[in-house]
C-alpha positions as CSV (number, residue, x, y, z in Angstrom):
1,X,13.9,23.2,-19.4
2,X,16.6,24.7,-18.3
3,X,17.4,27.0,-15.4
4,X,18.4,29.8,-17.5
5,X,15.2,30.4,-18.5
6,X,14.0,31.3,-15.2
7,X,17.2,33.1,-13.6
8,X,19.1,32.2,-10.5
9,X,17.1,34.3,-8.0
10,X,13.7,32.5,-8.8
11,X,15.5,29.4,-9.3
12,X,16.6,29.3,-5.3
13,X,13.5,30.6,-4.3
14,X,11.7,27.3,-5.4
15,X,14.2,25.1,-3.8
16,X,13.0,25.7,-0.4
17,X,9.3,24.5,-0.9
18,X,10.5,21.7,-2.9
19,X,12.6,20.6,0.2
20,X,9.9,21.3,2.9
21,X,7.4,19.2,0.5
22,X,10.2,16.3,0.6
23,X,10.7,16.3,4.0
24,X,6.9,16.0,4.5
25,X,6.6,13.3,2.2
26,X,9.6,11.3,3.5
27,X,8.2,11.7,7.5
28,X,4.6,10.5,6.0
29,X,6.3,7.4,4.4
30,X,8.9,6.7,6.9
31,X,5.7,6.5,9.8
32,X,4.2,4.2,7.5
33,X,6.9,2.0,7.1
34,X,7.0,1.7,11.0
35,X,3.6,1.5,11.7
36,X,2.3,-0.7,9.1
37,X,1.4,-4.6,9.6
38,X,3.8,-7.0,7.5
39,X,2.2,-7.8,4.1
40,X,2.0,-11.3,2.6
41,X,4.6,-10.5,-0.2
42,X,7.0,-9.1,2.1
43,X,6.6,-11.8,4.9
44,X,6.8,-14.5,2.2
45,X,9.9,-12.5,0.6
46,X,11.5,-12.8,4.0
47,X,10.4,-16.3,5.4
48,X,11.4,-18.1,2.0
49,X,14.7,-15.9,0.9
50,X,16.1,-12.8,3.2
51,X,15.4,-15.2,6.1
52,X,17.2,-18.2,4.8
53,X,20.0,-16.6,2.7
54,X,18.6,-17.8,-0.7
55,X,20.6,-14.9,-2.2
56,X,21.2,-16.6,-5.8
57,X,18.8,-15.6,-8.7
58,X,19.3,-19.1,-10.7
59,X,16.6,-21.0,-8.0
60,X,13.3,-21.4,-9.9
61,X,10.3,-22.2,-8.4
62,X,6.4,-21.4,-8.6
63,X,6.7,-18.8,-6.1
64,X,10.5,-17.4,-7.0
65,X,9.0,-14.4,-8.7
66,X,8.3,-13.3,-5.4
67,X,12.2,-12.4,-4.3
68,X,12.9,-9.2,-5.8
69,X,16.4,-9.5,-6.2
70,X,17.9,-6.5,-4.8
71,X,15.5,-6.1,-2.1
72,X,16.4,-9.6,-1.0
73,X,20.1,-8.8,-0.9
74,X,19.4,-5.8,0.7
75,X,16.7,-6.4,3.4
76,X,19.6,-9.6,4.0
77,X,22.3,-7.1,4.7
78,X,19.7,-4.9,7.5
79,X,18.3,-7.7,8.9
80,X,21.2,-9.7,9.8
81,X,23.1,-6.4,11.1
82,X,20.2,-4.7,12.8
83,X,17.6,-7.6,13.8
84,X,14.3,-8.3,11.9
85,X,11.3,-6.0,11.9
86,X,9.0,-4.2,9.8
87,X,11.4,-1.1,9.9
88,X,14.4,-3.0,9.3
89,X,13.2,-4.3,6.3
90,X,12.1,-1.8,5.1
91,X,15.0,0.8,5.3
92,X,16.2,-0.3,1.9
93,X,13.2,1.1,0.0
94,X,13.0,4.3,2.3
95,X,16.7,5.1,1.1
96,X,15.0,4.7,-2.2
97,X,12.6,6.7,-1.6
98,X,15.0,9.4,-0.7
99,X,16.6,9.0,-4.3
100,X,13.1,9.7,-5.7
101,X,12.7,12.7,-4.0
102,X,15.8,13.9,-4.7
103,X,15.8,13.1,-8.6
104,X,12.3,14.3,-9.0
105,X,13.2,17.7,-7.3
106,X,16.1,17.9,-9.4
107,X,13.8,17.6,-12.4
108,X,11.4,20.3,-11.2
109,X,13.9,22.6,-9.9
110,X,14.7,22.9,-14.1
111,X,11.4,23.7,-15.0
112,X,10.6,27.6,-16.3
113,X,8.8,29.3,-13.5
114,X,8.2,28.9,-9.8
115,X,4.8,27.7,-10.0
116,X,5.7,25.0,-12.3
117,X,8.3,23.5,-10.6
118,X,6.1,23.0,-7.7
119,X,3.4,22.0,-9.5
120,X,5.5,19.0,-11.5
121,X,6.8,18.2,-8.1
122,X,3.7,17.0,-6.8
123,X,2.3,15.2,-9.9
124,X,5.7,13.5,-9.7
125,X,4.9,12.8,-5.8
126,X,1.4,12.7,-4.9
127,X,0.1,9.5,-6.4
128,X,-0.5,7.5,-3.0
129,X,-0.4,4.6,-5.4
130,X,3.6,5.1,-6.0
131,X,3.7,6.3,-2.4
132,X,2.1,2.9,-1.0
133,X,5.3,1.1,-2.0
134,X,7.8,3.0,-0.9
135,X,6.8,1.6,2.6
136,X,6.9,-1.4,1.8
137,X,9.9,-4.1,1.5
138,X,9.3,-5.0,-1.9
139,X,11.3,-4.2,-5.3
140,X,9.0,-2.4,-6.5
141,X,9.7,1.1,-4.5
142,X,13.5,0.5,-5.2
143,X,13.1,0.3,-8.9
144,X,11.4,3.7,-9.0
145,X,14.0,5.5,-7.0
146,X,16.5,4.1,-9.7
147,X,13.8,4.4,-12.5
148,X,13.7,8.3,-11.3
149,X,17.9,8.5,-11.5
150,X,17.9,7.1,-14.6
151,X,15.4,9.4,-16.3
152,X,17.1,12.6,-14.5
153,X,20.3,11.5,-15.9
154,X,18.6,11.1,-19.5
155,X,17.6,14.4,-19.1
156,X,21.2,15.8,-18.1
157,X,22.6,14.0,-21.2
158,X,20.3,16.1,-23.7
159,X,21.2,19.0,-21.3
160,X,24.6,18.9,-21.5
161,X,24.7,18.1,-25.0
162,X,25.1,14.3,-24.8
163,X,27.8,14.0,-22.5
164,X,28.7,10.1,-22.1
165,X,29.0,10.0,-18.1
166,X,25.2,10.9,-18.1
167,X,24.5,7.9,-20.4
168,X,26.4,5.7,-18.5
169,X,24.9,7.0,-15.2
170,X,21.1,6.5,-16.8
171,X,22.0,2.9,-17.9
172,X,23.3,2.2,-14.6
173,X,20.7,3.1,-12.7
174,X,18.4,1.3,-15.4
175,X,20.4,-2.1,-15.0
176,X,20.2,-1.6,-10.9
177,X,16.3,-1.3,-11.5
178,X,15.7,-4.3,-13.2
179,X,17.8,-6.4,-10.4
180,X,15.1,-4.5,-8.4
181,X,12.2,-5.6,-10.5
182,X,12.4,-7.6,-13.6
183,X,9.4,-5.7,-15.5
184,X,11.9,-2.6,-16.0
185,X,13.9,-4.8,-18.3
186,X,11.3,-3.2,-20.9
187,X,12.8,-0.1,-19.6
188,X,16.4,-0.8,-20.1
189,X,16.3,-2.3,-23.4
190,X,14.5,0.8,-24.5
191,X,16.7,2.9,-22.8
192,X,19.7,1.8,-25.0
193,X,17.8,1.9,-28.0
194,X,17.5,6.0,-27.0
195,X,21.2,6.4,-26.6
196,X,22.0,4.3,-29.6
197,X,19.4,6.3,-31.9
198,X,20.1,9.6,-30.3
199,X,23.5,9.1,-31.6
200,X,22.6,8.4,-35.1
201,X,20.5,11.5,-35.4
202,X,23.2,13.8,-34.0
203,X,26.4,12.3,-35.6
204,X,28.4,14.3,-38.1
205,X,26.1,15.4,-41.4
206,X,28.7,14.4,-43.6
207,X,28.8,10.7,-42.2
208,X,26.4,8.4,-44.1
209,X,23.7,5.8,-42.2
210,X,26.4,2.9,-42.0
211,X,29.0,5.6,-40.9
212,X,26.4,6.9,-38.3
213,X,25.7,3.7,-36.9
214,X,29.3,2.9,-36.5
215,X,29.5,6.3,-35.0
216,X,26.7,5.7,-32.4
217,X,28.1,2.3,-31.2
218,X,31.3,3.6,-30.9
219,X,30.0,6.4,-28.8
220,X,27.9,4.0,-26.4
221,X,30.7,1.2,-26.6
222,X,31.1,1.0,-22.7
223,X,27.2,1.4,-21.8
224,X,26.0,-1.1,-24.4
225,X,28.7,-3.5,-23.4
226,X,27.7,-3.0,-19.8
227,X,24.4,-3.7,-20.5
228,X,24.9,-6.8,-22.6
229,X,27.0,-8.1,-19.7
230,X,23.8,-7.8,-17.4
231,X,21.5,-9.0,-20.1
232,X,22.7,-12.3,-20.4
233,X,22.2,-13.4,-16.6
234,X,18.9,-11.5,-17.0
235,X,17.3,-13.7,-19.8
236,X,18.5,-16.9,-18.0
237,X,16.7,-15.6,-15.2
238,X,13.6,-14.7,-16.9
239,X,13.8,-17.8,-19.0
240,X,14.4,-20.2,-15.7
241,X,11.2,-18.5,-14.3
242,X,9.1,-18.6,-17.3
243,X,9.8,-22.6,-17.2
244,X,9.0,-22.7,-13.4
245,X,5.7,-20.7,-14.2
246,X,6.0,-18.4,-11.8
247,X,4.8,-15.4,-13.6
248,X,1.1,-16.4,-13.0
249,X,-0.1,-12.7,-11.2
250,X,-1.4,-10.2,-13.7
251,X,-4.5,-10.0,-16.2
252,X,-5.4,-12.2,-19.2
253,X,-8.5,-10.4,-20.1
254,X,-6.9,-7.3,-22.2
255,X,-4.1,-5.2,-22.8
256,X,-6.3,-2.2,-22.2
257,X,-8.3,-3.1,-18.7
258,X,-5.5,-5.4,-17.4
259,X,-2.3,-3.0,-17.9
260,X,-3.6,0.6,-18.8
261,X,-6.9,1.1,-16.8
262,X,-5.9,-1.1,-13.6
263,X,-3.1,1.0,-13.1
264,X,-5.4,4.2,-13.0
265,X,-8.0,2.5,-11.2
266,X,-5.3,1.7,-8.7
267,X,-4.0,5.1,-8.1
268,X,-7.7,6.4,-7.7
269,X,-7.3,4.3,-4.2
270,X,-10.6,3.1,-4.7
271,X,-12.1,6.2,-3.9
272,X,-15.7,7.1,-5.4
273,X,-15.0,9.7,-7.3
274,X,-17.8,11.1,-10.3
275,X,-16.9,11.2,-13.7
276,X,-18.3,14.7,-14.3
277,X,-18.8,14.2,-18.4
278,X,-20.8,11.0,-17.7
279,X,-24.3,12.8,-17.4
280,X,-23.4,15.4,-20.3
281,X,-22.6,12.5,-22.7
282,X,-25.4,9.9,-21.4
283,X,-22.6,7.5,-20.6
284,X,-23.0,6.4,-16.8
285,X,-20.9,2.9,-17.1
286,X,-17.7,4.9,-17.9
287,X,-15.4,4.7,-15.1
288,X,-13.2,7.1,-13.6
289,X,-10.2,5.0,-14.4
290,X,-11.4,4.4,-17.8
291,X,-11.8,8.3,-18.3
292,X,-7.8,9.0,-16.8
293,X,-6.8,6.3,-19.5
294,X,-8.5,8.1,-22.3
295,X,-7.0,11.2,-21.0
296,X,-3.6,9.8,-20.8
297,X,-3.7,8.4,-24.4
298,X,-4.7,12.0,-25.6
299,X,-1.9,13.6,-23.5
300,X,0.9,11.2,-25.0
301,X,-0.5,12.0,-28.4
302,X,0.0,15.6,-27.9
303,X,3.5,14.7,-26.7
304,X,4.2,12.8,-29.6
305,X,3.1,15.4,-31.7
306,X,5.2,18.2,-30.2
307,X,8.4,16.0,-29.9
308,X,7.8,15.6,-33.8
309,X,7.9,19.0,-34.6
310,X,11.1,20.1,-36.7
311,X,13.8,21.4,-34.3
312,X,15.3,25.1,-34.9
313,X,18.7,23.9,-34.3
314,X,20.5,20.6,-34.1
315,X,22.5,22.2,-31.5
316,X,19.7,22.1,-29.0
317,X,20.0,18.3,-28.1
318,X,18.0,19.1,-24.7
319,X,14.7,19.5,-26.6
320,X,15.2,15.4,-27.8
321,X,14.0,14.8,-24.2
322,X,10.1,14.8,-24.6
323,X,10.7,12.3,-27.6
324,X,12.6,9.8,-25.7
325,X,10.2,9.9,-23.2
326,X,7.4,9.4,-25.5
327,X,9.6,6.6,-27.3
328,X,10.1,5.0,-24.1
329,X,6.7,5.0,-22.7
330,X,5.4,3.5,-25.9
331,X,8.2,1.0,-26.6
332,X,7.4,-0.1,-23.0
333,X,3.7,-0.6,-24.0
334,X,4.3,-2.6,-27.0
335,X,7.0,-4.9,-25.0
336,X,4.6,-5.5,-22.5
337,X,2.2,-6.8,-25.4
338,X,5.1,-8.6,-27.3
339,X,5.6,-10.6,-24.0
340,X,2.4,-11.5,-23.1
341,X,2.0,-13.4,-26.6
342,X,5.4,-14.6,-27.4
343,X,6.1,-15.7,-23.3
344,X,2.3,-16.3,-22.8
345,X,2.5,-15.0,-19.7
346,X,-0.2,-12.6,-18.2
347,X,-0.5,-8.7,-19.0
348,X,1.4,-6.3,-16.5
349,X,-1.3,-5.4,-13.9
350,X,-1.6,-2.7,-11.1
351,X,1.6,-2.9,-9.5
352,X,3.6,-4.7,-12.2
353,X,2.5,-1.7,-14.3
354,X,3.0,0.7,-12.4
355,X,6.8,1.9,-13.6
356,X,5.0,3.2,-16.8
357,X,2.6,5.7,-14.7
358,X,6.2,6.6,-13.1
359,X,7.5,7.5,-16.7
360,X,4.1,8.9,-18.0
361,X,4.4,11.1,-15.0
362,X,7.8,12.5,-16.3
363,X,6.0,13.1,-19.7
364,X,3.5,15.1,-18.7
365,X,5.8,17.4,-16.7
366,X,8.2,17.9,-19.7
367,X,5.2,18.3,-22.0
368,X,4.1,20.5,-19.7
369,X,6.8,22.9,-19.5
370,X,7.7,22.5,-23.6
371,X,3.9,23.5,-24.2
372,X,4.5,26.6,-21.4
373,X,7.3,28.2,-23.4
374,X,4.8,28.6,-26.4
375,X,2.1,29.8,-24.9
376,X,1.3,31.7,-21.5
377,X,-2.2,29.7,-21.2
378,X,-0.8,26.6,-21.1
379,X,1.5,27.3,-18.0
380,X,-1.5,27.1,-15.8
381,X,-2.9,23.4,-16.7
382,X,-0.2,21.7,-14.9
383,X,-0.8,23.5,-11.6
384,X,-4.4,22.7,-12.0
385,X,-3.6,19.1,-12.4
386,X,-1.6,19.3,-10.0
387,X,-4.0,20.8,-7.3
388,X,-6.7,17.9,-7.8
389,X,-3.9,15.3,-7.4
390,X,-2.6,17.1,-4.1
391,X,-6.4,16.6,-3.1
392,X,-6.8,13.4,-4.1
393,X,-3.2,12.6,-2.2
394,X,-4.7,14.5,1.1
395,X,-8.1,12.2,0.8
396,X,-6.3,9.3,0.7
397,X,-3.7,9.8,3.7
398,X,-3.9,7.2,6.4
399,X,-1.5,5.2,8.7
400,X,-3.3,1.9,8.7
401,X,-3.1,0.0,5.3
402,X,-1.6,-0.2,1.8
403,X,-4.3,-0.3,-1.3
404,X,-2.9,-3.8,-2.3
405,X,-2.7,-5.7,0.5
406,X,-5.4,-3.9,2.8
407,X,-6.7,-7.7,4.4
408,X,-3.3,-7.1,6.4
409,X,-4.3,-4.0,7.9
410,X,-5.7,-5.6,11.0
411,X,-3.1,-8.4,11.4
412,X,-1.8,-7.6,14.7
413,X,-5.4,-6.8,16.3
414,X,-6.2,-10.1,15.0
415,X,-3.3,-12.1,16.7
416,X,-4.0,-9.9,20.4
417,X,-7.8,-11.1,20.0
418,X,-6.5,-14.8,19.0
419,X,-4.4,-14.7,22.1
420,X,-7.2,-13.1,24.6
421,X,-9.8,-15.6,22.8
422,X,-7.7,-18.8,23.2
423,X,-8.1,-18.8,26.8
424,X,-11.4,-19.7,26.3
425,X,-10.8,-22.5,23.9
426,X,-11.0,-26.4,24.9
427,X,-8.7,-27.8,23.1
428,X,-6.5,-30.3,25.2
429,X,-3.6,-29.3,22.7
430,X,-0.1,-28.0,23.2
431,X,-0.3,-25.2,21.2
432,X,-3.8,-23.1,19.2
433,X,-4.4,-23.8,15.6
434,X,-5.8,-21.1,13.1
435,X,-7.3,-21.4,10.1
436,X,-6.1,-18.5,7.6
437,X,-7.0,-17.3,4.0
438,X,-3.9,-17.6,2.0
439,X,-3.2,-13.9,2.1
440,X,-2.8,-14.0,6.1
441,X,-0.7,-17.1,6.2
442,X,2.8,-15.7,5.4
443,X,2.2,-12.8,7.7
444,X,0.7,-14.6,10.8
445,X,3.9,-17.0,10.7
446,X,6.4,-13.9,10.5
447,X,4.9,-12.3,13.9
448,X,4.6,-16.1,15.1
449,X,8.5,-16.1,15.0
450,X,9.7,-12.5,15.6
451,X,7.2,-12.5,18.7
452,X,7.7,-15.8,19.5
453,X,4.2,-17.0,19.8
454,X,5.3,-20.3,20.6
455,X,1.4,-20.9,21.7
456,X,0.0,-20.4,18.1
457,X,0.8,-23.7,15.7
458,X,2.6,-23.1,12.2
459,X,0.0,-21.3,9.9
460,X,-1.0,-23.6,6.8
461,X,-2.9,-22.6,4.0
462,X,-4.1,-26.5,3.6
463,X,-5.9,-26.0,7.2
464,X,-7.9,-23.0,5.9
465,X,-11.2,-24.8,6.1
466,X,-10.3,-27.8,8.8
467,X,-12.9,-28.4,11.5
468,X,-10.3,-28.9,13.9
469,X,-8.7,-25.9,13.9
470,X,-9.4,-23.7,17.4
471,X,-9.8,-20.3,15.4
472,X,-10.7,-19.2,11.7
473,X,-9.5,-15.7,10.5
474,X,-11.8,-15.3,7.0
475,X,-11.6,-12.5,4.3
476,X,-15.4,-11.6,3.0
477,X,-14.6,-14.4,0.1
478,X,-14.0,-17.1,2.7
479,X,-16.7,-16.1,4.7
480,X,-19.5,-16.2,1.5
481,X,-17.7,-19.6,0.8
482,X,-18.7,-21.2,4.5
483,X,-21.9,-21.9,6.0
484,X,-22.0,-18.9,8.0
485,X,-24.3,-21.3,10.8
486,X,-21.6,-22.9,11.8
487,X,-19.4,-20.5,13.2
488,X,-19.2,-17.7,15.7
489,X,-18.1,-14.7,14.9
490,X,-15.8,-13.6,17.7
491,X,-14.5,-10.5,15.8
492,X,-15.4,-8.1,13.0
493,X,-12.6,-6.2,11.0
494,X,-14.9,-3.7,9.2
495,X,-11.4,-2.1,7.3
496,X,-10.5,-5.6,5.8
497,X,-14.2,-6.8,5.9
498,X,-12.8,-10.2,7.8
499,X,-14.0,-12.0,10.8
500,X,-12.3,-13.9,13.6
501,X,-14.7,-17.2,14.2
502,X,-14.7,-20.3,15.6
503,X,-16.9,-23.7,15.3
504,X,-20.6,-23.3,17.0
505,X,-19.9,-27.0,17.6
506,X,-16.8,-27.7,19.1
507,X,-14.9,-30.4,21.1
508,X,-15.7,-30.2,25.0
509,X,-12.4,-32.2,25.4
510,X,-9.5,-34.5,23.3
511,X,-9.2,-37.8,24.7
512,X,-5.3,-38.9,24.5
513,X,-5.1,-42.3,22.7
514,X,-1.6,-42.8,22.4
515,X,1.2,-40.7,24.5
516,X,4.8,-41.7,23.8
517,X,7.5,-40.4,25.3
518,X,11.6,-40.6,24.4
519,X,13.7,-39.2,27.0
520,X,17.2,-39.5,24.9
521,X,20.1,-41.5,26.3
522,X,23.1,-39.1,27.4
523,X,24.5,-36.0,26.0
524,X,21.2,-34.5,24.6
525,X,19.4,-34.6,27.9
526,X,18.5,-31.2,28.8
527,X,19.6,-31.2,32.5
528,X,23.3,-32.7,31.3
529,X,26.3,-31.0,29.7
530,X,26.3,-30.6,25.8
531,X,29.9,-31.6,25.1
532,X,29.3,-34.5,22.6
533,X,29.3,-34.7,18.8
534,X,27.0,-36.6,16.9
535,X,29.6,-39.4,16.0
536,X,30.8,-39.7,19.6
537,X,26.7,-40.5,20.0
538,X,26.4,-42.9,17.0
539,X,29.6,-45.1,18.7
540,X,27.9,-45.4,21.9
541,X,25.5,-47.0,20.4
542,X,22.6,-45.1,22.1
543,X,19.1,-43.2,21.1
544,X,21.0,-40.4,20.1
545,X,19.6,-36.6,20.0
546,X,22.5,-35.2,18.3
547,X,22.3,-34.1,15.1
548,X,25.0,-31.9,12.7
549,X,26.7,-31.9,9.6
550,X,27.7,-35.5,10.1
551,X,24.3,-36.6,11.5
552,X,21.5,-35.5,10.0
553,X,18.8,-37.3,11.4
554,X,18.6,-37.8,15.4
555,X,16.7,-40.6,16.9
556,X,12.8,-40.4,17.2
557,X,9.2,-41.8,18.1
558,X,7.6,-44.6,15.3
559,X,4.4,-45.6,15.9
560,X,2.7,-48.2,13.8
561,X,-0.9,-47.2,13.4
562,X,-3.4,-49.6,15.2
563,X,-7.1,-48.5,14.6
564,X,-8.3,-50.3,17.7
565,X,-6.6,-48.0,19.9
566,X,-6.9,-44.8,18.0
567,X,-9.0,-43.0,15.7
568,X,-7.8,-42.0,12.4
569,X,-10.3,-39.9,11.3
570,X,-11.0,-36.2,12.8
571,X,-7.8,-36.8,14.7
572,X,-4.3,-34.8,15.4
573,X,-0.9,-35.3,16.6
574,X,0.4,-33.0,18.9
575,X,4.1,-32.8,19.7
576,X,6.2,-31.4,22.4
577,X,10.4,-31.2,22.9
578,X,12.8,-29.5,24.2
579,X,15.8,-28.6,22.0
580,X,19.0,-26.8,22.1
581,X,21.0,-25.2,18.9
582,X,24.4,-23.7,18.5
583,X,23.6,-21.2,16.0
584,X,20.6,-19.3,15.0
585,X,21.6,-19.4,11.4
586,X,20.7,-23.0,10.9
587,X,17.7,-22.6,8.7
588,X,17.7,-26.7,8.0
589,X,16.7,-27.9,11.6
590,X,13.7,-28.9,11.7
591,X,11.1,-30.9,13.8
592,X,9.5,-33.3,11.2
593,X,6.4,-35.5,11.3
594,X,5.9,-38.1,8.5
595,X,3.4,-40.3,7.7
596,X,4.6,-43.4,5.4
597,X,3.2,-46.8,4.0
598,X,5.5,-49.5,2.8
599,X,8.6,-47.8,3.8
600,X,7.5,-44.4,1.6
601,X,6.4,-40.9,3.2
602,X,3.0,-39.8,1.8
603,X,2.6,-36.8,4.0
604,X,5.1,-34.4,5.8
605,X,4.7,-31.4,7.8
606,X,7.8,-29.8,9.6
607,X,8.6,-26.7,12.1
608,X,11.6,-24.8,11.6
609,X,13.4,-25.3,14.8
610,X,14.3,-21.6,14.4
611,X,10.8,-20.4,14.5
612,X,10.7,-21.3,18.1
613,X,14.2,-20.3,19.6
614,X,14.3,-17.5,21.9
615,X,18.1,-17.5,21.9
616,X,21.2,-19.9,20.9
617,X,22.6,-22.2,23.3
618,X,19.9,-22.4,25.5
619,X,17.2,-25.1,25.8
620,X,13.4,-24.1,24.4
621,X,10.4,-25.9,23.9
622,X,8.6,-26.6,20.6
623,X,5.3,-27.5,20.2
624,X,3.7,-28.9,16.9
625,X,0.1,-30.2,15.6
626,X,-0.7,-32.0,12.6
627,X,-4.1,-32.9,11.9
628,X,-3.9,-36.6,10.6
629,X,-4.2,-37.3,6.9
630,X,-7.6,-38.5,5.8
631,X,-6.0,-41.3,3.4
632,X,-4.3,-42.9,6.6
633,X,-4.8,-46.4,6.9
634,X,-3.8,-49.3,9.7
635,X,-0.9,-50.4,9.4
636,X,1.0,-47.2,8.2
637,X,3.8,-45.4,10.5
638,X,3.5,-41.8,12.0
639,X,6.9,-40.7,12.9
640,X,8.4,-37.6,14.5
641,X,12.1,-37.0,14.7
642,X,14.3,-34.1,14.4
643,X,16.4,-33.5,10.9
644,X,19.2,-30.9,10.7
645,X,22.3,-30.7,8.2
646,X,24.0,-27.8,9.8
647,X,25.9,-26.9,13.1
648,X,24.6,-28.7,16.3
649,X,21.5,-28.9,17.7
650,X,20.3,-31.3,20.5
651,X,16.6,-32.9,20.9
652,X,15.0,-34.3,24.3
653,X,12.1,-34.8,26.0
654,X,10.1,-35.6,23.1
655,X,6.4,-36.6,23.3
656,X,3.9,-37.3,20.7
657,X,0.1,-37.6,21.5
658,X,-3.1,-38.6,19.0
659,X,-5.6,-37.0,20.3
660,X,-9.1,-37.4,19.3
661,X,-12.1,-34.7,19.7
662,X,-15.1,-35.7,22.0
663,X,-18.0,-33.2,21.4
């Protein structure tokens, strides 16, 4: 795998096709990054981490693993400077894709013939499932771009006769890849082992084994020290996430099916390909993904055999590259199994195991180059494979969805349809409620904020099946779990097999059983000058609507529930208020609706004030609807107020309505 084998003229001729293919792929991925609706994981990461500035990796919760740290840090920079949108959230991963194209093109250009170079580039880049993650604001694409860089510098390390700068560059890319996605910790540890073992094997021949080990540690001291300094906080993070039970996504069936077969199945992109050998072998139950997984095992064994062949000369350490790739792949596979049994976490599956397929693709290319040097007949199996891969990639081209979040593909259309249908909704409420499947909760709240959809209530997964929702967005699984005769189908979305619904029996109106208003005294009034601090308001003895760092809670409405006046079961509390905030960076300010019993809160819902703000230093309305909890009793207290711990936020014209449906 050296350019000297093919001559400079042939190498120059193959650069242009690789550049053209790179431009076409980058254009396709960029267009998808611009057009594809936001997905659940992207939206959740933005709402809970990027937007709130939660950048520390040492904050552990059940969903903390959703924050892929490098992606969170980079999207915080892009959205802070360019504003939030699908494209600005995906700019970092697009930059990573440029790195991936660059490094795979560099490696491909090292192959021994122009045909092999183009074929290698296609095999490395035309997996539609891998390409999906370069259009999404997740850490996977960032990790793959950096992984490609690490593997390229590993190749340069061998090709340059073990120059230390390339080992350091490879390790640096590996460290950054782990910060993009923690799963690549397996790869980083294996990579360190590759450099140490290589130095031991290629140490001066006169040295004994203990001296060789010392020599290896001396040669790799800078890289090993850097990795060691990184591993300490990395292991603290892994331990914290494990204790928080954040590693809950994956498989528990078997390593073969969950890790190996799943990643090949996803790469087929749900295309119904037949297995040609099934009829011949009379094994109709063999899936295409199983066949590909078995073929991958065979290729890996062949690569292992080729790598273990005795070398003709110790002066060609470049040929150790194939052996290093085999070691990396097998050690990462073994590490994932050990992780499952020691940490009791699920097996890696689909996207979390996808980096293994990237390493395998590099191994495949290196093997093809080595094999083609021994027999000319072997020069054509990689082009044949590249042709099949290219045809499959073309068959999977689309600008509407990504495989793992296909349910989100119609999200923008769903919002538009709800907006149109709500004109016929007899709600009597300040805003519209939608019960949605879990996958759509975060994306809907994302668009609710970015597009200032104040007419849409905060989407809450606990309200998925609540009977007082105005609309329902159900997946096929949700639809099968409900009684279909109870709903009217407003719209069907064939791509995601989801439905927009509303109840067949709906309230004809809502009776207002309670209507309480609070017009705050003095400085918080929306028609007065805003120049009073919370301390001044507190000293005046008035019911204050001023909150800031010193006064964390505004005045509010407290109502002791009287069963003779209001109906507890099947009712809703709907709130309206005018709010002014000094800074849109304030994420702590929230409109609170709380139910209390004996001064203890047993049910609380909140609406972040910023979610309804169009701009800072201007009055804007907030609307919030909360279903009365079924456990409410007479004598309980419902409270509505503003909570805030940061810069000035004023509330005024607060109104609470207790409404009960009439059918």
